[in-house]
Phi, psi and omega in degrees: 000136181299138181288133176288149176273098184225072189295335183253003186293136177217170190243029178296337179300334180290338181263358181289129185268348187277348187304134163262156186225138171227131182250140174234190186300320186239006187220157162234119183256134178241134184205164184269149175296146178062029179252169175296327177299318178295317180301320188261008194300322180293321176294321178300314180302311181299317182296313184285325177294323176293319178298316179304310181298319180297315183293312181300318181294317181292315186280344180055051176243160177287137175301141179295159182277347179244158182274152175280129178266125177248134174241121181255123182254136187281347179198167184296321182296318180294317180297315179297318182296321188267329181231355167102001185207143182259007180296160187304314184200144174221137170259136181251108191300306189284353176251354181053049188229147175234131177251128189229132166279116188229112182228184177298327183263332186247113183222075183281072179263180173102210194277337196303298185294323180295328177299321178301324182276317184283345177274000184302329174299338175279348183100188181245106182275181174293158185304322183302316182270335174296312178289327179297317178297317180297317179290324175300318180294327176291311176095356180197170179289168185301328183272007179092348178285164181287147173303318186296325179298320178289320182295317178301316178293322179297320177292323177298326180274000182058041181281336193255135169284172173305140184305323179300338177301330182283355180286351165273124186306316185296338181298324178295322181291342181265005180294159186292112182294344181277352181229052186296325181300325181290319183281322176293326176293323178299311183293324178293316181292321181290321176298316178299320179300313181296315183291317183290329181274324189235358174096161183291322185296318178296318180295320178300317177300316178298311183304320184281342182263339180283119190244148182280341187257018178236171183287163175303319182296321179292320177292324178296320178297319178298319178298312186288334174296334182263315189250347186095186186306125187294326180293329175290320178295319179298319179298316179294322177299312180299321181292337183278347185290000000 
């Protein structure tokens, strides 16, 4: 399995003594006493078990033999101290673990991170479609608004390069960190467009053929072998918004 790019990741969370634990059918959840995670733990269990079932059913993959480990951090400082990063959520593929910043205001639950882990039987696609599949499974932007509303506004602001530019894996990593809702909405909306127009099987074929270690041109050829000229597909996508 390809190594994740996690330059600041550390494992101090494994030595933390305060964790409380709740286990469900497919998960083990870790959270701090007197935290929002503890308050919401029953709702968290219901939410993630529903997400798990939805993802497995859509992707038509066998459930994994091990449970997903979730760690909920009560604030950015604690998350950074224990695992090295203050971002909302990260899934760690080779550890089958998800790290989440979880507060009264920030609750990144649902399908997104679990899709990264449960989609591993499909392989590891380029970032554009890996994140696109995760956002498609969620079905809307993080704030509950539609992906399409952000994408339409993003095109008005000229935020997006031509879609084929994203067929180089590193291009996704270079997107503007100050506007994540716009870029995650773009990948979610485009993935939904492909699946809704041409079906899941074609998208699965694409997902498995788009590779991180080849050039943009080679990935573009793989795309066009399945869907036809990408600029025509992009034109149809924009017209559908």
